[in-house]
C-alpha positions as CSV (number, residue, x, y, z in Angstrom):
1,M,-6.2,-15.5,8.1
2,E,-6.1,-14.8,4.3
3,S,-5.5,-11.3,3.0
4,S,-9.1,-11.3,1.6
5,D,-10.3,-11.5,5.1
6,V,-8.3,-8.4,6.1
7,L,-8.9,-6.2,3.0
8,R,-12.2,-4.8,1.8
9,Q,-12.9,-2.3,-0.8
10,T,-15.0,0.6,0.4
11,E,-18.1,1.3,-1.6
12,E,-17.9,5.1,-1.0
13,F,-14.8,5.5,-3.2
14,A,-14.1,4.6,-6.8
15,A,-13.5,0.9,-7.3
16,G,-9.9,0.2,-6.9
17,S,-9.0,3.5,-5.3
18,Y,-7.8,2.1,-2.0
19,V,-8.0,-0.8,0.4
20,E,-9.9,-0.5,3.7
21,L,-8.7,-2.5,6.7
22,R,-11.5,-4.6,8.0
23,T,-10.2,-7.0,10.6
24,C,-7.1,-5.2,11.9
25,E,-6.0,-1.7,12.8
26,A,-3.4,0.5,11.3
27,P,-0.3,0.7,13.4
28,Y,0.3,3.8,15.6
29,G,1.4,6.7,13.4
30,W,-0.2,5.2,10.3
31,T,-3.7,5.8,8.9
32,N,-6.1,4.0,6.5
33,H,-8.3,7.1,6.1
34,P,-8.7,7.7,2.3
35,A,-8.3,11.5,2.7
36,Y,-4.7,10.9,3.8
37,L,-4.0,8.0,1.4
38,R,-4.3,10.4,-1.6
39,A,-6.3,7.6,-3.3
40,D,-7.1,10.0,-6.2
41,I,-3.5,10.0,-7.5
42,F,-3.8,6.2,-8.1
43,T,-6.9,6.5,-10.2
44,G,-6.7,9.8,-12.1
45,E,-8.2,10.0,-15.6
46,T,-5.0,10.7,-17.6
47,S,-1.8,10.2,-15.7
48,N,-1.9,8.3,-12.4
49,L,0.4,6.4,-10.0
50,K,-1.2,3.0,-10.7
51,T,-0.3,3.3,-14.4
52,T,3.2,4.6,-13.6
53,L,4.0,1.8,-11.1
54,K,2.7,-0.8,-13.6
55,A,4.9,0.5,-16.4
56,D,8.0,1.2,-14.3
57,H,7.9,-1.7,-11.8
58,N,5.5,-4.3,-13.3
59,I,3.1,-3.9,-10.3
60,P,-0.3,-4.9,-11.9
61,D,-3.0,-3.2,-9.8
62,T,-1.7,-0.9,-7.1
63,R,-4.0,0.3,-4.3
64,P,-2.9,2.2,-1.1
65,I,-3.6,0.5,2.3
66,I,-2.0,2.8,4.9
67,T,0.3,5.8,5.1
68,N,2.4,7.6,7.6
69,S,2.4,10.8,5.5
70,Y,5.7,9.9,3.8
71,T,5.5,6.3,3.0
72,V,2.5,4.3,1.6
73,L,1.9,0.6,2.1
74,L,0.5,-0.7,-1.2
75,D,-1.4,-3.8,-2.2
76,G,0.1,-4.7,-5.6
77,G,-2.8,-6.8,-6.9
78,D,-0.3,-9.6,-7.4
79,G,-0.4,-11.1,-3.9
80,K,2.5,-8.9,-2.9
81,Y,2.8,-5.7,-0.9
82,Y,5.0,-2.7,-1.6
83,L,6.2,0.5,0.0
84,W,6.2,3.7,-1.9
85,N,8.0,6.8,-0.7
86,D,7.2,9.8,-2.9
87,T,9.7,12.1,-1.2
88,A,12.7,9.7,-1.7
89,G,11.3,8.4,-5.0
90,I,11.6,4.8,-3.8
91,V,9.4,1.7,-4.5
92,A,10.2,-1.5,-2.6
93,R,8.7,-4.9,-2.6
94,I,8.0,-6.3,0.9
95,E,9.4,-9.8,1.3
96,E,6.7,-10.8,3.9
97,P,3.5,-12.1,2.1
98,D,1.2,-11.8,5.1
99,L,-0.4,-8.3,5.7
100,E,-1.2,-8.9,9.3
101,K,2.5,-9.7,10.0
102,I,3.5,-6.6,8.0
103,L,1.2,-4.4,10.1
104,A,2.4,-6.0,13.3
105,K,6.1,-5.3,12.4
106,L,5.3,-1.7,11.4
107,G,3.6,-1.3,14.8
108,S,6.4,-2.8,16.8
109,E,9.6,-2.1,14.8
110,G,8.6,0.6,12.3
111,L,9.9,0.5,8.7
112,S,13.3,-0.8,9.9
113,G,11.5,-4.1,10.8
114,I,10.3,-4.6,7.2
115,K,12.5,-6.7,4.9
116,C,12.1,-5.4,1.4
117,T,13.8,-5.2,-2.0
118,I,14.2,-1.8,-3.6
119,L,12.9,-1.8,-7.2
120,T,14.5,0.0,-10.0
121,E,12.8,1.1,-13.3
């Protein structure tokens, strides 16, 4: 299944604000609800996280997918997925290109099951 089958933009929110899961569920302890994703910080008028991640880490079009309150799984708009942890100030590129496999690993192994590369500015 392709990522486009799994991801769908919700019409209720600003275009590009977040990604809604369509054909799979968020793992236990994670949510796809936009109120918890803080989608507004990705699309603010002046300074926003999307602009910062593009400038600092060359991630072209960031949109949040799920969160566990501390870490957000992001669609980078470049066919890759990322983890952002605001508390620790960490951005990491996930080495698995398939969203369903990423979600399955988060559900069964948690973040420790995700192979990723920490990005630096």
